[in-house]
N, CA, C and O of each residue as an XYZ file, in Angstrom:
288
protein
N      55.362    -45.567     22.277
C      54.908    -46.548     21.335
C      55.071    -47.866     21.896
O      56.116    -48.202     22.455
N      54.041    -48.646     21.760
C      54.068    -50.080     22.338
C      54.410    -51.031     21.206
O      53.673    -51.150     20.228
N      55.605    -51.743     21.368
C      55.969    -52.657     20.297
C      56.295    -53.971     20.907
O      57.038    -54.081     21.882
N      55.668    -55.045     20.255
C      55.958    -56.406     20.748
C      56.842    -57.052     19.790
O      56.591    -57.000     18.586
N      57.877    -57.666     20.257
C      58.866    -58.296     19.415
C      59.179    -59.663     19.948
O      59.676    -59.767     21.069
N      58.925    -60.682     19.237
C      59.222    -62.021     19.633
C      60.416    -62.521     18.897
O      60.331    -62.799     17.701
N      61.554    -62.649     19.583
C      62.782    -63.056     18.989
C      62.850    -64.589     18.821
O      63.803    -65.083     18.219
N      61.854    -65.363     19.342
C      61.957    -66.766     19.226
C      61.410    -67.250     17.920
O      61.655    -68.414     17.606
N      60.700    -66.496     17.123
C      60.185    -66.865     15.810
C      61.121    -66.505     14.740
O      61.563    -65.363     14.610
N      61.451    -67.594     13.892
C      62.300    -67.354     12.728
C      61.445    -66.919     11.553
O      60.481    -67.591     11.185
N      61.808    -65.790     10.969
C      61.028    -65.227      9.860
C      61.584    -65.765      8.490
O      60.993    -65.580      7.426
N      62.700    -66.408      8.602
C      63.311    -66.976      7.357
C      63.261    -68.493      7.452
O      63.645    -69.057      8.477
N      62.775    -69.189      6.364
C      62.689    -70.646      6.362
C      63.990    -71.321      6.151
O      64.993    -70.625      5.992
N      64.066    -72.619      6.137
C      65.317    -73.359      5.976
C      66.013    -73.103      4.717
O      67.234    -73.253      4.680
N      65.304    -72.699      3.590
C      65.915    -72.494      2.328
C      66.252    -70.994      2.170
O      66.587    -70.558      1.069
N      66.165    -70.196      3.268
C      66.485    -68.715      3.125
C      65.318    -67.933      2.531
O      65.467    -66.757      2.201
N      64.175    -68.565      2.395
C      62.974    -67.886      1.866
C      62.150    -67.349      3.047
O      62.020    -68.044      4.055
N      61.628    -66.211      2.958
C      60.822    -65.588      4.073
C      59.600    -66.444      4.185
O      59.030    -66.829      3.164
N      59.169    -66.762      5.399
C      57.936    -67.455      5.694
C      56.823    -66.509      6.183
O      57.099    -65.470      6.783
N      55.704    -66.843      5.947
C      54.561    -66.011      6.494
C      54.192    -66.395      7.942
O      53.972    -67.566      8.253
N      54.137    -65.444      8.753
C      53.751    -65.611     10.165
C      52.516    -64.726     10.365
O      52.482    -63.596      9.877
N      51.542    -65.209     11.048
C      50.419    -64.386     11.411
C      49.282    -65.262     11.906
O      49.511    -66.387     12.348
N      48.083    -64.766     11.837
C      46.864    -65.511     12.308
C      46.714    -66.916     11.735
O      46.542    -67.898     12.459
N      46.786    -66.972     10.411
C      46.485    -68.317      9.773
C      47.747    -69.075      9.436
O      47.692    -70.264      9.122
N      48.917    -68.385      9.497
C      50.166    -69.078      9.063
C      51.237    -69.176     10.129
O      52.419    -69.060      9.807
N      50.862    -69.392     11.434
C      51.844    -69.636     12.341
C      51.823    -69.091     13.783
O      52.139    -69.781     14.752
N      51.427    -67.793     13.857
C      51.480    -67.238     15.225
C      50.126    -66.582     15.480
O      49.979    -65.367     15.352
N      49.112    -67.424     15.851
C      47.832    -66.838     16.091
C      47.746    -65.939     17.297
O      46.847    -65.102     17.388
N      48.673    -66.099     18.231
C      48.727    -65.191     19.395
C      49.069    -63.731     19.002
O      48.842    -62.820     19.799
N      49.585    -63.508     17.841
C      49.986    -62.173     17.334
C      48.773    -61.368     17.197
O      48.830    -60.160     17.428
N      47.640    -61.948     16.828
C      46.393    -61.137     16.710
C      45.982    -60.594     18.120
O      45.541    -59.450     18.226
N      46.128    -61.414     19.195
C      45.786    -60.970     20.526
C      46.809    -59.820     20.991
O      46.445    -58.874     21.689
N      48.022    -59.985     20.569
C      49.011    -58.950     20.888
C      48.674    -57.644     20.228
O      48.732    -56.594     20.867
N      48.320    -57.685     18.948
C      47.941    -56.515     18.164
C      46.636    -55.895     18.731
O      46.501    -54.673     18.802
N      45.686    -56.764     19.131
C      44.481    -56.201     19.663
C      44.708    -55.507     21.021
O      44.068    -54.489     21.286
N      45.590    -56.019     21.881
C      45.925    -55.386     23.108
C      46.615    -54.015     22.803
O      46.331    -52.993     23.428
N      47.522    -54.064     21.819
C      48.201    -52.725     21.556
C      47.139    -51.750     21.010
O      47.191    -50.569     21.354
N      46.214    -52.173     20.205
C      45.264    -51.196     19.633
C      44.410    -50.745     20.751
O      44.142    -49.546     20.829
N      43.942    -51.603     21.648
C      43.110    -51.141     22.810
C      43.917    -50.157     23.732
O      43.376    -49.171     24.232
N      45.174    -50.461     23.922
C      46.033    -49.526     24.738
C      46.104    -48.209     24.058
O      45.966    -47.172     24.707
N      46.320    -48.207     22.743
C      46.396    -46.914     22.050
C      45.128    -46.170     22.115
O      45.176    -44.964     22.356
N      44.001    -46.756     21.925
C      42.672    -46.062     22.097
C      42.536    -45.510     23.511
O      42.158    -44.353     23.701
N      42.828    -46.296     24.443
C      42.800    -45.829     25.886
C      43.682    -44.650     26.130
O      43.278    -43.683     26.776
N      44.906    -44.718     25.611
C      45.940    -43.605     25.819
C      45.414    -42.360     25.151
O      45.457    -41.293     25.762
N      44.916    -42.434     23.924
C      44.435    -41.242     23.258
C      43.216    -40.700     23.936
O      43.062    -39.481     24.010
N      42.345    -41.532     24.433
C      41.102    -40.984     25.101
C      41.515    -40.268     26.381
O      40.936    -39.232     26.707
N      42.508    -40.791     27.125
C      42.857    -40.118     28.363
C      43.633    -38.816     28.042
O      43.468    -37.827     28.756
N      44.453    -38.794     27.011
C      45.175    -37.663     26.607
C      44.239    -36.541     26.172
O      44.443    -35.382     26.532
N      43.208    -36.887     25.396
C      42.245    -35.950     24.961
C      41.501    -35.302     26.166
O      41.312    -34.091     26.273
N      41.115    -36.214     27.028
C      40.396    -35.710     28.251
C      41.200    -34.707     29.001
O      40.674    -33.679     29.427
N      42.516    -34.989     29.183
C      43.429    -34.128     29.929
C      43.579    -32.757     29.191
O      43.595    -31.710     29.838
N      43.685    -32.776     27.889
C      43.827    -31.582     27.098
C      42.511    -30.728     27.211
O      42.555    -29.504     27.334
N      41.371    -31.421     27.162
C      40.136    -30.639     27.271
C      39.952    -30.049     28.583
O      39.312    -29.001     28.683
N      40.478    -30.653     29.654
C      40.283    -30.103     31.039
C      41.187    -28.882     31.112
O      40.815    -27.863     31.693
N      42.403    -28.987     30.509
C      43.348    -27.855     30.492
C      42.739    -26.654     29.738
O      42.790    -25.519     30.211
N      42.174    -26.929     28.578
C      41.692    -25.856     27.763
C      40.451    -25.237     28.514
O      40.305    -24.014     28.531
N      39.568    -26.076     29.129
C      38.376    -25.586     29.832
C      38.738    -24.594     30.893
O      37.908    -23.738     31.198
N      39.978    -24.636     31.517
C      40.394    -23.775     32.594
C      40.574    -22.337     32.035
O      40.454    -21.392     32.815
N      40.857    -22.121     30.724
C      41.129    -20.881     30.204
C      40.067    -20.392     29.262
O      39.880    -19.180     29.164
N      39.336    -21.272     28.542
C      38.406    -20.783     27.563
C      37.196    -21.792     27.663
O      37.401    -23.000     27.777
N      35.960    -21.267     27.617
C      34.851    -22.087     27.622
C      34.776    -22.978     26.376
O      35.173    -22.543     25.295
N      34.282    -24.201     26.500
C      34.284    -25.073     25.384
C      32.990    -24.997     24.491
O      32.931    -25.453     23.350
N      32.033    -24.408     25.105
C      30.740    -24.152     24.434
C      30.394    -22.673     24.499
O      30.758    -21.998     25.462
N      29.717    -22.172     23.516
C      29.227    -20.844     23.415
C      27.966    -20.788     24.267
O      27.305    -21.808     24.468
N      27.617    -19.560     24.787
C      26.401    -19.440     25.477
C      25.212    -19.479     24.616
O      25.349    -19.380     23.397
N      23.989    -19.623     25.188
C      22.759    -19.657     24.445
C      22.610    -18.377     23.558
O      22.347    -18.462     22.358
N      22.786    -17.223     24.187
C      22.681    -15.991     23.553
C      23.512    -15.871     22.339
O      23.033    -15.476     21.276
N      24.805    -16.221     22.487
C      25.761    -16.227     21.395
C      25.325    -17.173     20.245
O      25.449    -16.864     19.059
N      24.830    -18.291     20.659
C      24.457    -19.290     19.649
C      23.224    -18.778     18.835
O      23.138    -19.016     17.631
N      22.284    -18.080     19.503
C      21.157    -17.571     18.805
C      21.557    -16.420     17.830
O      20.954    -16.270     16.767
N      22.549    -15.637     18.197
C      23.048    -14.561     17.395
C      23.806    -15.042     16.200
O      23.807    -14.386     15.158
N      24.466    -16.199     16.329
C      25.128    -16.767     15.208
C      26.581    -16.233     15.251
O      27.388    -16.569     14.384
């Protein structure tokens, strides 16, 4: 799991009230961090799926033959 944690940002305001941080309210770079994490996750899943399919293909064909498809 990829987690970005910025310890320099204070999530509690001076009166002890939680403050909003995000794209419009303080940390616009957080959107870029989250987009990078989402892209990494998509890439990780795609590579993992490809590896699993390669391993399955070694033991079982992934597609049925034309004759079997016609027979149903």
